[in-house]
Phi, psi and omega in degrees: 000133182281164177298320180297314180295323176297315178296320178296317179298316179298315179298314181299312181296320181289325177295318180298318180295320180293317183296319182285339181272352181295129179267144172265154179234104182195157173235161176226120178248129173259114187240118179247130179271110185226124173047049176077017176216158175257125174263120188243132170237111186246119180265126180232159176279134181305317181301316179291320179297314179297319177297316181294319177294325178296322178295327178277350186060036178230128181260168169060213187295323180296323177293320179294318180298317180296318178300318180296311181297336178269333189240356178234088191237122176259129176233145175277171180301331179280001177093352180286142180270142176277135181288143179255133175251113183286133177257309177163185182229144175235110185263135175243191181291308186253342181226163174227147174252126178252128184245130177201168178234153177232119181280132180246139177239020178211166178303151184305322182293350178279351188252152171236143179248131170253113180240093186243024181300125178069359182291338176286334181264329185237115180299328182258022179298135175234120177250119183251134178242125172259108180265129185230142171207107184062236179272350181282143178221143172216141178246129180237131182248131181242139177223178177302320182276347179222072185274353184232139178209151176287154177260151177147183182238140180294135174270131183304123176082345184254328180071023179243160179282145177265164174287000000 
């Protein structure tokens, strides 16, 4: 085997190992608008959740609840915050599901969501929200540079949020 062939083999093998070891940084929230409230199921990576709770010096469910109240915030146009009702947490080996509800007292289009979970720790964090109401679907993506977005569904041909 020539030196060149050996170097190529080493480069290929080291690249494969690096690519498979790369961690992704993201959350996925399934948010359903039901009877004047949002029902939220938020999937997070356990590693990120554990790190964030350690920074808060809060363990378990209380740490997760605190992260949600600080980083998943719905506000109306007048600046008032929608209250969050914590449901619970389901921990798996690699992920956790955080369950909570947000009571709304105005049409959905009156609200903006700030979803900044883990964006302080991870520069490339991507938080995705799948908003559902009946047959309607909207996907909203949040990043460090875009932590706030209006809620609602695109109206065909108008590009505006519906009530």
